[in-house]
N, C-alpha and C positions, 0 to 999 in steps of 0.2 A: 297369658303369655302370647296367645295368638293376637289379641288386641294390641299389645305393646309392639309386637313385630310389625303389625299392619301399620301402626302409627309411624314407626321408624321408617318403614318402606315408603310411606307417603311423604314424610318429611324429607327423606333422602332424595326421593324423586323430584320433589319441588326444588330442592337446592341444586340438583344436577341440571334441571331445566333452566334455572336462573343462570347457572354458569354458561350453558350453551347460548342463552339469550344474550348474556353480557358479551360473549365472544362475537356474536353476530352484529350487535348494534353499537358497541363501543369502538370508536376508531383507535387504531394503533398509533403510538407516537409517530409524528411525521418523520420520515427519513430525511437526512440532511447530507449534503455533499460538501466535503472539505478538502482542501489541498494542503499537503505538507510540502513546503516550498523552499528550495535553496536558491538564493540569487548571488551567492559568493561575493557579497558586497564588502566583506572585511579584507584587509590587506593580507591576512594569513588564511583566508578561506572561511568556511562556515564552522563556527564552534557549535551553533545550534541553528536549525532552520526555522523559518516562520511556521508555527504549529497551528495556525488558525484557531479554531475553538475546540480542538481535541485535547482534553486534559488527561493527565496520566500517561502521556505518550513520550517515549524516549527514542532517540534516533542517533545514528552514527553515519559518517561519510569518510571514505578513504579511497585507496586505489590498490591495484595489485599487478605484479609482473611488469613493472616499469622501473626505470632508474630512480625517478622521483616524481612527486606530485607538486605542481607549481600553481601559484595564483598571481596573475598580474592583469593589467589593463592595456597591454601593448596592442592587442587586437580586440577591441571592445565589441561586444555583441550588438547587432543592429538588424533592422529590416525583417522582423518576424513577429508573429504572435503564436504562442503555443496552443495546443488543444485545451489546456487548462485555463486559457484566457490571459496569460501573462505576455505582455510585450517585452521585447528585448530590453534588459535592464542596463545595458552598457557597462562601463567600468570593469571591475575585476571579474575574471572567470577562471575556471580550472583547466589545466592542460597537462598532457603527458606526451612523451615520445613513444609511439606505438611500435611494438615489435613486428617484424615482417613475417610473411608467410601465411599459409592457409590456417583456418581456425583450428585451435587446439585448446580445449577448456583448461588444460593445466599450465599452458605457457603464454597464451595471448594476454595482452594488456587489457585491464578493465578498471572502471570506476566501481566502487563498492558502496552500498548504502543499506541500512537496516532499520526496521521499525519494531517496537515492542510496546504493547499496551497493557498497563497494569489493571488490576481489577476495578471496574467501574460498573456499579449496579445498573443492570438493564440495558447496556449498550455494548455491542461489538461492531466491527467494521469489515467491509469487503473492499479490497483494493481493486479499482476498476480501470485504471489508466496510469501510464507513466509517460510523461512528455518532457521535452527539453529543447534547447537550442544547441546546434552542433556546427562545428567548423573544422575542416581538414585542409591541410596543404595538398599539393598535387601528388605527393607520395604518401599521404595519410591513409587511413582506413577506407576501404571500399564498401564495407558493410558494418552495420551496428546490430548487435544481438543482445537480447535481454534474457537473463537466467535467474531463477529463484530457488530458494532452499529453506527448509524449516529447521535444519540442524547445523547449517553453516559449513557443511562439507560436501554433501551430495546435491548437486545443482542440476536442474532440468530447464529446458528452453521454455520461454513464455512468448507465445505468439510467433510471428514470422519475422525474420531479419529485415532490416530496413537498409536502403541504399545510403552509402555515405557520400556526402558532397565534397569532392576533391578540388574545388575551384577557389579556395581561400575566402569563400563567402559564407556567411551565417545562414542557416535555414532551420526551420522547425522540424522536429522528429517526434513521432507519436506511436507508442505501443498501446493500442486500444483493444477493447473487448476482453480485458483481463478479469478474472474472477478468482481472487486469492483471499482467503479468510485471514483476518487479523483478530483473533479472539481476545477477550478481555481477561486473560489468565496469566499475563506476564511472559508468554512465549514470544519468540522473535522470528520475523520473516526477513531473510537476507536476499539481497539482489546484487547481481553483477551485470554491469553494462559493458559489453565487450566491443572493442574496435578491431576489425580483422582485415586482412588483405593489404596491409601496408607494404610498400616496396623499399622502404628505407628506415632502418632503426634510428638513424641519427637525425633525419630531417622530416620524418613522417609524423608531424605534430597533429594532435587532436585536442580541440577545446570544446568544453560544454558550459552552458549557462542556463539559468532559469529552469532547473530540474524540479519537476512537480510530480508528486504521487497523489493521485486523486482517490479519495476514500469515501464510501457511502455507508452511513450508519445503518445498522441492522437492529431494529427494536426487538426486544425479547418479550415473552408472554406477560400478560398483565399480572401484577402482584395480587390484585384483588381476586382475579379469577383463580389463581393458584391457592389462595387462602380458602376460598369457597370449596374447591375440590378437596382440600384437607379436611374441611368440616364434614363433607360427605363421607370421606374415608373413616373418620372418627365415629360417625353415626352407625355405619355398617359394622364397624368393629365392636361397638356396644351391643348391637343386635346379636352378633355371634356369641358374645360372652353371656348374654341373657339366655 
């Protein structure tokens, strides 16, 4: 029995060493950066955004606390390139009339979008950036603020607010340095993009275009290494039974 245990210990140790060596010398799958991108090119807005190469991803886009969400090309986007690398796509964009007053998470006007990733073996994602083109009238929002939630009801601020451009011109806006996990388990991450500080509910129009959510893939542990660890566990289990 001593010899058997000794052999099992040696074999288990060899396998464990192989696992550690494999972890050290085998490169992880390369991380990739992909943008989920709305260009609002359709006459009725985005049914689905451009999903890049992310399979199993579902998204939604809408608005909140405004009379209506509209899409038209009367003030086509121009003269910017977003942080995600998209130049102004012109044509149709999304716009709302912004409610006036100081920021209130329950009453201010916002654009809403969400992302949900179904089970994909070996890959989850981290949301690292949200960028867009924005245009406001002179009485439009003075500030843009991004909020996120994992339950769709309790929202918290993401990064710092950005200044709103109230000169009827388009400009790029970027919420950078974000680290929000999008696991591959079917859970949903919700976002609200608020426009605040409008001085007129009737003429404080706010438009956005080329909205992009930048996502970085997060490789998970090697299946081979996990299988080898399982083999080690089985051997030591056999030793205890012996």
